[in-house]
VEXSEVO-376567 format. One record per residue (C-alpha): residue number from 1; residue in one letter; z, y, x. Coordinates in Angstrom, 3 decimals, always signed. Layout:
- k  r  z  y  x
- NUM  A  Z  Y  X
...
//
This chain:
- k  r  z  y  x
- 1  X  +150.342  +163.861  +127.345
- 2  X  +146.891  +162.873  +127.041
- 3  X  +145.536  +160.869  +124.263
- 4  X  +145.632  +156.883  +124.475
- 5  X  +141.790  +157.092  +125.402
- 6  X  +142.278  +159.442  +128.049
- 7  X  +141.388  +157.006  +130.989
- 8  X  +138.417  +155.943  +129.555
- 9  X  +136.984  +159.299  +130.575
- 10  X  +138.640  +160.015  +133.764
- 11  X  +139.816  +158.399  +136.976
- 12  X  +143.412  +159.295  +138.069
- 13  X  +142.508  +160.347  +141.493
- 14  X  +140.108  +163.056  +140.490
- 15  X  +142.432  +163.957  +137.927
- 16  X  +144.860  +164.947  +140.544
- 17  X  +142.348  +166.946  +142.473
- 18  X  +141.871  +169.293  +139.331
- 19  X  +145.524  +169.570  +138.367
- 20  X  +147.235  +172.906  +138.205
- 21  X  +149.088  +172.233  +141.450
- 22  X  +145.889  +171.084  +143.235
- 23  X  +144.328  +174.652  +142.130
- 24  X  +146.985  +176.661  +143.433
- 25  X  +147.170  +174.762  +146.602
- 26  X  +143.414  +175.698  +146.845
- 27  X  +143.651  +179.289  +145.704
- 28  X  +146.660  +179.889  +148.295
- 29  X  +144.173  +178.066  +151.158
- 30  X  +141.553  +180.790  +150.352
- 31  X  +144.373  +183.778  +150.513
- 32  X  +145.868  +181.859  +153.972
- 33  X  +142.528  +181.624  +155.410
- 34  X  +141.509  +185.148  +154.364
- 35  X  +144.668  +186.435  +156.122
- 36  X  +143.808  +184.617  +159.156
- 37  X  +140.025  +185.445  +159.311
- 38  X  +141.017  +189.355  +158.755
- 39  X  +143.751  +189.081  +161.662
- 40  X  +141.246  +187.565  +163.767
- 41  X  +138.831  +190.149  +163.294
- 42  X  +141.350  +193.075  +163.492
- 43  X  +141.294  +194.202  +160.179
- 44  X  +145.025  +193.530  +159.670
- 45  X  +147.858  +192.753  +161.919
- 46  X  +148.473  +189.614  +163.249
- 47  X  +151.801  +189.269  +162.320
- 48  X  +151.291  +190.230  +158.569
- 49  X  +148.661  +187.260  +158.702
- 50  X  +151.329  +184.790  +160.080
- 51  X  +153.639  +185.705  +157.125
- 52  X  +151.026  +185.396  +154.639
- 53  X  +150.164  +182.054  +155.809
- 54  X  +154.039  +180.947  +155.969
- 55  X  +154.205  +181.783  +152.555
- 56  X  +151.197  +180.397  +151.494
- 57  X  +152.493  +176.991  +152.728
- 58  X  +155.176  +176.869  +150.370
- 59  X  +155.097  +174.127  +147.561
- 60  X  +157.557  +175.745  +145.192
- 61  X  +155.302  +177.659  +142.914
- 62  X  +156.109  +178.087  +139.256
- 63  X  +153.177  +176.549  +137.459
- 64  X  +154.288  +177.255  +133.841
- 65  X  +154.956  +180.945  +134.649
- 66  X  +151.432  +181.070  +136.244
- 67  X  +149.923  +179.709  +133.236
- 68  X  +151.641  +181.930  +130.814
- 69  X  +150.843  +184.844  +132.978
- 70  X  +146.996  +183.656  +133.097
- 71  X  +146.760  +184.219  +129.277
- 72  X  +147.927  +187.971  +129.779
- 73  X  +146.182  +188.709  +133.125
- 74  X  +142.675  +187.162  +132.146
- 75  X  +142.357  +184.445  +135.159
- 76  X  +144.904  +182.655  +137.214
- 77  X  +144.224  +184.448  +140.271
- 78  X  +145.873  +187.736  +139.376
- 79  X  +149.488  +186.326  +138.635
- 80  X  +149.160  +184.136  +141.691
- 81  X  +148.342  +187.051  +143.930
- 82  X  +151.130  +189.068  +142.355
- 83  X  +153.477  +186.062  +142.896
- 84  X  +152.257  +185.576  +146.462
- 85  X  +152.746  +189.446  +147.303
- 86  X  +156.423  +189.484  +145.975
- 87  X  +157.316  +186.649  +148.210
- 88  X  +155.798  +187.992  +151.028
- 89  X  +157.386  +191.162  +150.416
- 90  X  +160.884  +189.439  +150.844
- 91  X  +160.126  +188.192  +154.015
- 92  X  +158.079  +191.369  +155.503
- 93  X  +157.370  +194.362  +153.031
- 94  X  +154.573  +195.744  +155.751
- 95  X  +152.872  +192.227  +155.277
- 96  X  +152.784  +192.220  +151.674
- 97  X  +150.230  +195.185  +151.791
- 98  X  +147.668  +193.028  +153.103
- 99  X  +147.904  +190.098  +150.893
- 100  X  +144.409  +189.492  +149.308
- 101  X  +143.106  +192.638  +151.115
- 102  X  +139.288  +193.255  +150.395
- 103  X  +139.072  +190.067  +147.972
- 104  X  +138.706  +189.945  +144.154
- 105  X  +140.082  +187.329  +141.476
- 106  X  +136.703  +185.611  +141.590
- 107  X  +136.494  +185.308  +145.088
- 108  X  +139.699  +183.217  +145.043
- 109  X  +138.829  +181.117  +141.951
- 110  X  +135.172  +180.281  +142.862
- 111  X  +136.077  +179.067  +146.649
- 112  X  +139.015  +177.186  +145.324
- 113  X  +136.978  +175.233  +142.961
- 114  X  +134.288  +174.714  +145.569
- 115  X  +137.303  +173.406  +147.869
- 116  X  +138.272  +171.222  +145.055
- 117  X  +134.686  +170.008  +144.423
- 118  X  +134.290  +169.339  +148.021
- 119  X  +137.226  +166.710  +147.671
- 120  X  +135.831  +165.379  +144.506
- 121  X  +132.290  +164.644  +146.065
- 122  X  +134.216  +162.904  +148.938
- 123  X  +135.818  +160.749  +146.272
- 124  X  +132.696  +160.121  +143.890
- 125  X  +130.432  +159.451  +146.998
- 126  X  +133.190  +156.640  +148.485
- 127  X  +132.785  +155.113  +144.832
- 128  X  +128.983  +155.249  +144.922
- 129  X  +128.743  +153.318  +148.371
- 130  X  +130.233  +150.116  +147.080
- 131  X  +128.484  +150.380  +143.760
- 132  X  +125.186  +150.866  +145.608
- 133  X  +125.967  +147.399  +147.463
- 134  X  +126.686  +145.659  +144.462
- 135  X  +123.194  +146.665  +142.861
- 136  X  +121.490  +145.381  +146.365
- 137  X  +123.439  +142.135  +146.357
- 138  X  +122.641  +141.914  +142.315
- 139  X  +118.724  +142.537  +143.165
- 140  X  +118.503  +140.277  +146.045
- 141  X  +120.170  +137.236  +144.126
- 142  X  +117.767  +137.805  +141.207
- 143  X  +114.792  +138.435  +143.227
- 144  X  +113.378  +135.569  +141.414
- 145  X  +114.968  +135.335  +138.147
- 146  X  +112.288  +135.455  +135.468
- 147  X  +112.989  +137.489  +132.260
- 148  X  +111.168  +139.224  +129.675
- 149  X  +110.134  +142.768  +130.193
- 150  X  +110.408  +144.972  +127.071
- 151  X  +108.775  +148.118  +125.753
- 152  X  +109.846  +149.689  +122.601
- 153  X  +112.524  +147.054  +122.315
- 154  X  +109.708  +144.423  +121.698
- 155  X  +108.921  +141.448  +124.244
- 156  X  +106.052  +142.946  +126.153
- 157  X  +105.502  +140.963  +129.443
- 158  X  +107.506  +138.860  +132.015
- 159  X  +109.388  +140.555  +134.929
- 160  X  +112.230  +139.546  +137.094
- 161  X  +115.940  +140.452  +136.719
- 162  X  +115.804  +141.777  +140.427
- 163  X  +113.148  +144.299  +139.187
- 164  X  +115.235  +145.678  +136.584
- 165  X  +118.216  +145.904  +138.875
- 166  X  +116.045  +147.711  +141.288
- 167  X  +115.348  +150.228  +138.875
- 168  X  +119.022  +150.803  +138.336
- 169  X  +119.486  +151.093  +142.149
- 170  X  +116.434  +153.234  +142.661
- 171  X  +117.974  +155.701  +140.291
- 172  X  +121.313  +155.902  +142.119
- 173  X  +119.917  +156.016  +145.646
- 174  X  +118.208  +159.270  +144.279
- 175  X  +121.361  +160.607  +142.828
- 176  X  +123.078  +159.825  +146.024
- 177  X  +120.458  +161.896  +147.901
- 178  X  +120.807  +164.629  +145.630
- 179  X  +124.733  +164.938  +145.912
- 180  X  +124.189  +164.829  +149.515
- 181  X  +122.112  +167.763  +149.586
- 182  X  +124.068  +169.872  +146.989
- 183  X  +127.003  +169.313  +149.032
- 184  X  +125.359  +171.598  +151.827
- 185  X  +123.635  +173.770  +149.579
- 186  X  +125.908  +174.313  +146.524
- 187  X  +129.331  +174.311  +147.821
- 188  X  +129.751  +177.584  +149.508
- 189  X  +132.274  +180.651  +150.160
- 190  X  +132.688  +182.933  +147.728
- 191  X  +133.701  +186.403  +148.811
- 192  X  +132.396  +189.613  +148.215
- 193  X  +135.390  +191.875  +146.708
- 194  X  +134.870  +193.992  +143.475
- 195  X  +131.152  +194.297  +143.159
- 196  X  +130.015  +191.802  +145.819
- 197  X  +129.485  +194.436  +148.540
- 198  X  +132.868  +194.068  +150.551
- 199  X  +132.972  +197.823  +150.723
- 200  X  +136.609  +197.668  +151.462
- 201  X  +136.140  +196.115  +154.899
- 202  X  +133.477  +198.406  +155.967
- 203  X  +131.497  +197.529  +159.193
- 204  X  +133.814  +194.419  +159.941
- 205  X  +132.459  +192.636  +156.542
- 206  X  +129.883  +190.482  +158.553
- 207  X  +132.821  +189.299  +161.004
- 208  X  +135.184  +188.525  +158.461
- 209  X  +132.840  +186.518  +156.167
- 210  X  +131.852  +184.625  +159.422
- 211  X  +135.214  +183.990  +160.211
- 212  X  +136.654  +182.920  +156.678
- 213  X  +133.862  +180.741  +156.368
- 214  X  +134.826  +178.973  +159.647
- 215  X  +138.593  +178.866  +158.414
- 216  X  +137.835  +177.166  +155.520
- 217  X  +134.685  +175.238  +156.986
- 218  X  +132.385  +176.243  +154.153
- 219  X  +128.771  +177.857  +154.553
- 220  X  +128.356  +181.375  +154.074
- 221  X  +125.806  +182.198  +151.494
- 222  X  +123.053  +184.918  +152.191
- 223  X  +125.259  +187.070  +149.714
- 224  X  +128.004  +186.789  +147.198
- 225  X  +127.173  +184.741  +144.143
- 226  X  +129.478  +186.155  +141.582
- 227  X  +126.970  +186.708  +139.044
- 228  X  +124.180  +184.068  +140.260
- 229  X  +125.331  +180.747  +139.291
- 230  X  +122.460  +178.361  +140.029
- 231  X  +124.084  +176.389  +142.570
- 232  X  +127.058  +175.535  +140.357
- 233  X  +124.284  +174.771  +137.653
- 234  X  +122.454  +172.382  +140.043
- 235  X  +125.557  +170.315  +141.221
- 236  X  +126.619  +170.418  +137.080
- 237  X  +123.123  +168.634  +136.372
- 238  X  +123.417  +166.182  +139.548
- 239  X  +126.794  +164.966  +138.002
- 240  X  +125.204  +164.734  +134.564
- 241  X  +122.167  +162.685  +135.977
- 242  X  +124.550  +160.204  +137.942
- 243  X  +126.224  +159.731  +134.523
- 244  X  +122.880  +159.598  +132.509
- 245  X  +121.655  +156.851  +135.224
- 246  X  +124.755  +154.867  +134.857
- 247  X  +124.577  +154.957  +131.058
- 248  X  +120.935  +153.720  +131.304
- 249  X  +122.329  +150.916  +133.112
- 250  X  +124.904  +150.007  +130.622
- 251  X  +122.554  +150.625  +127.663
- 252  X  +120.455  +147.982  +129.308
- 253  X  +123.551  +145.387  +129.568
- 254  X  +124.599  +146.437  +125.965
- 255  X  +121.048  +145.430  +124.849
- 256  X  +121.084  +142.240  +126.926
- 257  X  +124.320  +141.044  +125.608
- 258  X  +123.201  +141.145  +121.994
- 259  X  +123.704  +137.859  +120.180
- 260  X  +120.204  +137.260  +119.821
- 261  X  +119.095  +138.088  +123.353
- 262  X  +122.340  +136.988  +125.351
- 263  X  +120.980  +137.186  +128.759
- 264  X  +123.873  +138.893  +130.456
- 265  X  +127.605  +139.270  +129.523
- 266  X  +130.583  +141.494  +130.951
- 267  X  +133.131  +139.545  +132.709
- 268  X  +135.584  +137.559  +130.443
- 269  X  +139.112  +138.456  +130.534
- 270  X  +142.188  +138.158  +128.502
- 271  X  +142.320  +140.996  +125.706
- 272  X  +138.809  +142.067  +126.573
- 273  X  +135.745  +142.833  +124.175
- 274  X  +137.696  +141.267  +121.051
- 275  X  +137.467  +142.585  +117.329
- 276  X  +140.679  +143.288  +115.105
- 277  X  +138.785  +141.608  +112.330
- 278  X  +136.586  +138.641  +113.807
- 279  X  +138.222  +136.294  +116.337
- 280  X  +134.603  +135.015  +117.444
- 281  X  +133.447  +138.743  +118.915
- 282  X  +132.794  +139.088  +122.574
- 283  X  +131.719  +142.843  +122.759
- 284  X  +130.729  +144.994  +125.308
- 285  X  +133.596  +147.142  +126.598
- 286  X  +132.815  +148.546  +129.655
- 287  X  +129.337  +149.114  +129.217
- 288  X  +130.223  +150.730  +126.055
- 289  X  +132.423  +153.092  +127.897
- 290  X  +129.403  +154.164  +130.357
- 291  X  +127.211  +154.853  +127.401
- 292  X  +129.771  +156.943  +125.777
- 293  X  +130.354  +159.075  +128.827
- 294  X  +126.439  +159.546  +129.332
- 295  X  +126.536  +160.934  +125.697
- 296  X  +129.014  +163.338  +126.675
- 297  X  +127.742  +165.123  +129.910
- 298  X  +124.535  +166.782  +128.557
- 299  X  +126.691  +169.325  +126.714
- 300  X  +128.786  +170.093  +129.574
- 301  X  +125.869  +170.439  +131.898
- 302  X  +124.101  +172.789  +128.787
- 303  X  +127.195  +174.830  +128.822
- 304  X  +126.477  +175.975  +132.764
- 305  X  +122.660  +176.054  +132.274
- 306  X  +122.919  +178.207  +128.873
- 307  X  +125.416  +180.835  +130.702
- 308  X  +123.126  +181.289  +133.827
- 309  X  +121.291  +184.176  +131.813
- 310  X  +124.848  +185.637  +130.472
- 311  X  +126.362  +186.730  +133.646
- 312  X  +125.856  +190.523  +132.987
- 313  X  +125.166  +192.525  +135.981
- 314  X  +127.540  +191.721  +138.866
- 315  X  +130.357  +190.125  +137.268
- 316  X  +130.349  +188.412  +133.823
- 317  X  +132.798  +188.716  +130.596
- 318  X  +133.030  +185.304  +129.346
- 319  X  +130.113  +183.324  +130.880
- 320  X  +132.336  +183.122  +134.205
- 321  X  +135.349  +181.990  +132.143
- 322  X  +133.365  +179.296  +130.340
- 323  X  +132.679  +177.622  +133.357
- 324  X  +136.298  +176.926  +134.327
- 325  X  +136.823  +173.537  +133.038
- 326  X  +133.195  +172.167  +132.781
- 327  X  +132.536  +171.135  +136.426
- 328  X  +136.458  +169.705  +136.641
- 329  X  +135.622  +167.692  +133.397
- 330  X  +131.934  +166.638  +134.750
- 331  X  +133.693  +165.328  +137.821
- 332  X  +136.512  +163.367  +135.824
- 333  X  +133.722  +161.743  +133.747
- 334  X  +131.356  +160.804  +136.818
- 335  X  +134.350  +159.360  +138.552
- 336  X  +135.327  +157.387  +135.645
- 337  X  +131.730  +156.324  +135.151
- 338  X  +131.440  +154.983  +138.631
- 339  X  +134.727  +153.199  +138.309
- 340  X  +133.568  +151.610  +134.919
- 341  X  +130.221  +150.639  +136.674
- 342  X  +131.876  +148.927  +139.457
- 343  X  +134.059  +146.825  +137.175
- 344  X  +130.917  +146.159  +135.118
- 345  X  +128.670  +144.836  +137.984
- 346  X  +131.407  +143.119  +140.025
- 347  X  +131.465  +140.494  +137.047
- 348  X  +128.542  +140.688  +135.650
- 349  X  +127.314  +137.204  +134.491
- 350  X  +123.797  +136.485  +134.441
- 351  X  +122.168  +133.679  +132.394
- 352  X  +119.008  +132.448  +133.607
- 353  X  +118.489  +129.677  +131.264
- 354  X  +119.002  +132.020  +128.587
- 355  X  +116.253  +134.622  +130.259
- 356  X  +113.817  +131.399  +130.723
- 357  X  +114.273  +130.513  +127.102
- 358  X  +113.699  +133.891  +125.665
- 359  X  +110.332  +133.959  +127.814
- 360  X  +109.064  +131.337  +125.261
- 361  X  +110.063  +133.143  +122.058
- 362  X  +106.517  +134.479  +121.622
- 363  X  +104.794  +131.333  +122.013
- 364  X  +102.827  +132.679  +124.777
- 365  X  +101.946  +136.318  +123.267
- 366  X  +103.539  +138.160  +126.259
- 367  X  +100.979  +136.449  +128.331
- 368  X  +97.812  +138.317  +126.345
- 369  X  +97.269  +140.932  +128.638
- 370  X  +96.791  +138.078  +131.530
- 371  X  +94.235  +136.341  +129.250
- 372  X  +92.620  +139.374  +128.542
- 373  X  +92.127  +140.352  +132.128
- 374  X  +90.696  +137.066  +132.982
- 375  X  +88.015  +137.174  +130.304
- 376  X  +86.987  +140.742  +131.098
- 377  X  +84.632  +140.000  +134.015
- 378  X  +83.034  +137.143  +131.515
- 379  X  +83.013  +139.124  +128.139
- 380  X  +83.729  +142.977  +129.115
- 381  X  +86.986  +144.635  +128.741
- 382  X  +86.528  +145.575  +125.094
- 383  X  +85.475  +142.143  +123.812
- 384  X  +87.710  +140.354  +125.654
- 385  X  +90.452  +142.593  +124.134
- 386  X  +89.507  +142.191  +120.508
- 387  X  +89.121  +138.516  +120.902
- 388  X  +92.757  +138.052  +122.526
- 389  X  +93.994  +140.667  +119.845
- 390  X  +92.681  +138.843  +116.850
- 391  X  +94.085  +135.448  +118.718
- 392  X  +97.638  +136.805  +118.794
- 393  X  +97.561  +137.697  +115.517
- 394  X  +95.906  +134.218  +114.044
- 395  X  +97.643  +132.099  +116.386
- 396  X  +101.536  +132.855  +115.129
- 397  X  +100.261  +132.832  +111.515
- 398  X  +99.265  +129.314  +111.992
- 399  X  +102.470  +128.400  +113.875
- 400  X  +100.592  +127.708  +117.124
- 401  X  +101.343  +128.437  +120.853
- 402  X  +98.864  +131.198  +122.050
- 403  X  +97.727  +128.646  +124.708
- 404  X  +96.896  +125.804  +122.375
- 405  X  +95.017  +128.133  +119.812
- 406  X  +92.964  +129.552  +122.694
- 407  X  +91.889  +126.218  +124.065
- 408  X  +90.198  +125.494  +120.692
- 409  X  +87.732  +128.435  +120.879
- 410  X  +84.341  +128.235  +122.183
- 411  X  +84.470  +131.605  +123.961
- 412  X  +87.609  +130.823  +125.767
- 413  X  +86.231  +127.025  +126.901
- 414  X  +82.726  +128.908  +128.535
- 415  X  +84.949  +131.366  +130.481
- 416  X  +87.753  +129.317  +131.430
- 417  X  +88.811  +125.849  +132.244
- 418  X  +92.193  +124.163  +130.575
- 419  X  +93.748  +124.414  +133.824
- 420  X  +92.908  +127.903  +134.530
- 421  X  +93.949  +129.100  +131.200
- 422  X  +97.195  +127.017  +131.477
- 423  X  +97.900  +128.953  +135.089
- 424  X  +97.566  +132.073  +132.750
- 425  X  +100.771  +131.101  +131.244
- 426  X  +102.733  +130.609  +134.164
- 427  X  +105.657  +133.738  +134.029
- 428  X  +106.108  +133.314  +137.698
- 429  X  +102.609  +134.198  +138.476
- 430  X  +102.789  +136.949  +135.865
- 431  X  +105.362  +139.278  +137.164
- 432  X  +102.800  +141.751  +139.089
- 433  X  +104.672  +143.680  +141.635
- 434  X  +108.055  +142.841  +140.641
- 435  X  +108.769  +141.510  +143.882
- 436  X  +107.177  +144.098  +146.043
- 437  X  +108.860  +146.801  +144.405
- 438  X  +112.256  +145.107  +144.330
- 439  X  +111.804  +144.748  +148.313
- 440  X  +110.927  +148.070  +148.482
- 441  X  +114.165  +149.591  +147.005
- 442  X  +116.154  +147.156  +149.025
- 443  X  +114.618  +148.261  +151.976
- 444  X  +115.032  +152.268  +151.115
- 445  X  +118.717  +150.929  +150.719
- 446  X  +119.091  +149.476  +153.990
- 447  X  +117.652  +152.378  +155.649
- 448  X  +119.845  +154.599  +153.959
- 449  X  +122.822  +152.493  +154.886
- 450  X  +121.748  +152.403  +158.378
- 451  X  +121.345  +156.290  +158.673
- 452  X  +124.906  +156.569  +156.985
- 453  X  +126.437  +154.342  +159.820
//
């Protein structure tokens, strides 16, 4: 039984896709498709393919026995093929000769994994779509909500919350496009036999490959990829990026939930976000899960990336085996992250008043860049910068708002009227291209949505 924290790091529907039973079904799907493809081309008798297909559709496979025999055989395909052959032989001894004909264990396991990954991507893409809608709605609702932009964790200058959300959305739109591309490029058939040359099939190799790819509805690669694992590394990195993007979103939320900031909050619920010691606490929970998941994924991606150069010659000893649980685990983590993100965003509370309040904390210092820009035509860039830099140090020392301090300076009086200076301290006029960039991302989302439909 998994530990109590298991559900933090997985999503039950994706768990089911990578369970032992699902893996066996995927492996048997390959064996069934292989027999049908070879029969269609004339490599094996059609009657033999029918018997093999019938046995492959059986549901009562001894998973415990397969697991134990895997420890002896070195991979799960060997005991499964042996078990399949025995079952076929009970019905037709002649047909048993053609089970797994021309294939190797890695063909079975790699193609089974690809089939499982297809199903997992279906699930994750279905999760991603409503998440993008939530982000688009949030960015639209807060297009004009003023807040402080922060750099190096310090207040920098005004932005809009819609602009911040648009940044989250933009990253996930790229992630969606990346997964769509890799679905076609990375999830391909594996079929090469012992050393990838399919020598057993002779001149009929290309026809069998084409037929098998059609049976499984998978693209046929240029050549088998037993020792060339870049497709899987590419997919692993894409999943890691999704988790990283969601972790960035969540980390922003955690920081905005700090007591001293208090600009957003996770939705309140009974028993959520409390402390075992401090009754007053309202901790980030869902966002914390997302940050934790994002922290786990880089090491998993690294496992595949580090192994890329370790696949010796035509088949690897160890590097291939090290992959087996990595992509399933990345899929579990990504699906969990998408589910947590949906929960987080669907109930996110945004405190506009607190955002506006926090804009005043620096007593005008966050508008220093705007004042410098307004003075530059009069004083030159260097002189303007030096003047406002000194003022930004002196005004807080005197306990004055920067605007009030500047109004007293002769250099300012000669260059700007009081009304012109006051206008520079209006946060609504200081957000730069926040609206433009937000609208551009929202337009991109609408375009993507229309192309999906």
